[in-house]
N, C-alpha and C positions, 0 to 999 in steps of 0.2 A: 659171227664169230669174233670173239674178243681181241683185239691187238695184242693185248699181254698175253692171251692162249698162243698166239702165234709165233711171239719172241721165244717164251718159254719152251715150245715144241723144238724150236731151233736149238736152245741150249740143251736139251736133252738128247735130240739125234745127230747134232753136230753136223748137220748136213741139211741144207736149203732145198734140194730136189726130194728129200725123204720126206722132210717137214711138210713139202707142199703135197706130195701124194697122202699122208696120214690126213692131213685136214681138208683135203679135196679141192686145194687151190692151184693155181699157175703157180710156177717157179717165180715168175717177174712180180706177182701180187706177194708174195712173202718176201723177197727183196725189197719191194716198195715199203711195204709195211715197217721193215727194219729202218730203213733208210729215214723215212717219216718221223720214226719214233726218235732217232738219235738225233735228227735236227730239231724237234720240240726240247728233248733234254739238253742239247748242247753238248752231249757226249758221245762218243764212238763206244758201242758196246761189245764188238766181235771183232776179231782177226782170224784171217785164213792161215790154217797151218798145214802139216801133213795129217794130223789128227782131224781136220777138218774145221768148222767153226767154233772158235775158242771165245770164251768170255775175256775182255781184257782186264789185268790186274786193277782191282779196286772196284770192280762193277758186281762183284758178288753180293754186295746188299742190295744192290739194285734188283737183281734176279729174285733174291729171297722176298724182297717186298712184293714184286709181281706175283709170286706163289702165293702170298697171302691174299692179294686183290682176287685172285682166280678162283681160291677156295670162297671167300665172298660171294662172288660172282656165282658160284654153283649153288650157295646157300640160299641166296636171294631166287634163284630159278627154281628151286624145290619148295619155298615158300609159296611162289607164285602159282607154281603147279598145284599145290595144295588147296589154294584158292578157288582152283578153276575146275577141280575134280573132287569127288566125294570120297575118294581113297583118304583123304587127308584135308584138315580145314582147321580153321581156328573162328569163332565164335564168341564176340564180347556180348554178355546179356546184363541187362541191368533189371534189379527187381525191388519190389517193395517187401517189407519184411516179412509180412503175413503169406504171400506167396512163395517166399524163399523156403518159409518151414513146412507147408502143406502140399502145395500142388506141384511146385518146380522140381523138388527131387526125384518124382516117380516119373515125370517127363523125360527128364534129362537121362535117369538109369535105363528107361526102356529105348529110348532114342540112341545111346550110346551102345547098346547091345545088338544095334541095327549097324551103326557106323563107329565102330571102334577107333579109327584114326583121326576121327574130329575131335579137338580138344575146345575146352571153354573157358573163358575167364567170366567170373561172377561178380556183379558190383550191387551191393544193398544200399539203398537211399531212399529218400522221400520221392514225392512225385515232380517237386520242381527241381531236384539235382537230376533225377532221371530225364525229366524233358529236355534239360540243358545240354546233358551229355549226349543224346542221341540225333539234337539238331547241331551239335559241332563235331559230330562223326566220332567220338569216343566209344561210342557204344553201335552195335548193329541192330538189337531188339531190345525192347523193355517191356516187363510186365507190369502194367499198372492199370488204373481205372480209366474208362472210357470217356468220362468227364474229364479227365485231366489232359488228354491228348485229341482235342476236336478236329484238330486238322492234319492227323496222320492215319494212314490205312491201319485198320485194328480187327483182329481177330477175337472174338470174345470167348472166354473160357466158362463162365458162370456169375451168378450174382452173389452179392454178400451184403448181408444185413447190418446196418450201423446201430449200435446199441448203447444205452447208457449204462456208464460203470461207477458204481458207487462203493464208498468206503462200507464194510460190513457192519451191519447194525444200523444204518443210516435210515431215518423214517421212510423214505420212500422205497427201501427193499420190501415193505410190506404189501406194496402192489404188486400185482401180475405184470401189469404194464402202466407205463408213464405216458403224461403228455409232454412235449416241451416247455409248454408254460409252466410244468413244476419245477423246471430248475431256473427260471428266470432270476431268481435270487440267491442260486446257489455261486459259490466260489467254483470257478470254471478253469481247467489246466488244460491249455492246448496242447495238442499232441505234434508230432513232426511236422504235417503240412499247414497247421494253422487253419486259418479259416479262407483259404484261398480256394479250397476246392469242395467234396460234398458238404462237409460239416457247416462250413461257412454259408452254402446254398440254403441248407435247411433253416438255420437261424434267420437268415434274411428273408426267405419266404414266409416265416412266420413273425415277421417284425419284431425279432427280439435280438437285443445287443448282450451277448453273455459278459458276464462280470469276469474277465481274466484276471487271474491272480499270478499264473504262472503259464511257461511256454517252455516246452522242452523240445529239443530235436532227435529224441528216441522214443520209441512207443512204450518199451518195457520200462524204461524210466518214469515215464509218466503214469503207469501202473501202480509201479511202487510209491510215488506220491499220492496217488488216490487212496492205495493201501493204508499210509499213514494219516489219513484223514484231512490233507490239504486242499481237497474239493473233487469236484466230479469231472468227468471227461465221456467223450462220444468216440467209440472205437468200433472197427469192424468185428463181426463175430468170428471170423475168419482167425484174425489173430489172436482172439481171446479162448480159443481151444487150446485145453490142457496148458493155459499159462500158469506160471507158479506163484501168484498172488492170492490173498485172502481179500478178495473183493466180492461185490454183489453185481451182477449183470442182468438189466431187464430190458425188454424190448420196449419201442415208444408205439403207442394206439395207432400211430400213421404206417408204421413198418418201412422206414426209409432203407431202401436199398442202393448199392452201386453196382454196376457192370464192370469185371474185372476180365482182363484179357492181355493179348501181347500185341504191341504196336512197333513198326519200323519207319526209317524215313523213305520216302519215296523219291528223293532227291537223284539216289544213284540206282542202278540195277543191282540186286543183291547178288553176291557171289553163288555159285551152286551150292556151297555148304548151308548158308543161311536159307535159300529158298527151300533146300530140303527141309530144314528144320521147321520152318514155318508151315511145310505142307504137312509135316507130322503132327505138329501143334492142332492145324485143323482136323486131322483126321482123331487125333486123341480126343479132342473136344467132342466129337460126334458118336464117339463109343464110349464116352466117360459120363458125360453130362445129360445126354439126351436119350 
């Protein structure tokens, strides 16, 4: 029980014995709480009168501040209760752009129908930004590729093929599929994650250094640059579905793929709402993708 709640109860009922009864305290414990608080403040709060325990003149603002403190303590308790029970909760999710458009809305919709009291905060970012945020505790789970989080627990959702994106009318658009060697001399536009992840791995494994002319931090901006003829790029098929750009998309002969899913930090034991969400994602995968 907060000492502030004890003092406010005395203010309200104007009687130490009655306050002790309401709070399930002894009368001496209530009196001791008041004396200690007055000593810490260096100010007397109460005087005894025919009407009981009354606040001394000038201490009303202290009592008002104590009411605010008690209200905030109650709010903190409600938030903590929500974190420990599934009736309420708050989950901070990070996701790459392609998953935020295609898979995540269905996952959140059906989960929210089962657990309407759980709220979500969504952050869309690249692999590097999401990994930093999950490691620093700013996010509870992130939807990324498995390759980008080798040290985190991971639930796979499905695979996504990496595709070559060309300006409409590019000579390579006449091919059904292309070799990575075909773009060795092409101007290359790096998308949000650069060469740190799967795209860089593909080039490295084929001993090719792309002719990087531009690097952008947003995938749709990259597509616009390709549309305008600034160069070619490699992007995942999932992101390219229904993308509103006049570009040509071709697979590679080798069919390079990546595994997408959800990762979380194993540093702390997840709150019940987060555990339930991860369990739901695992169930969703088994029913949807397999």
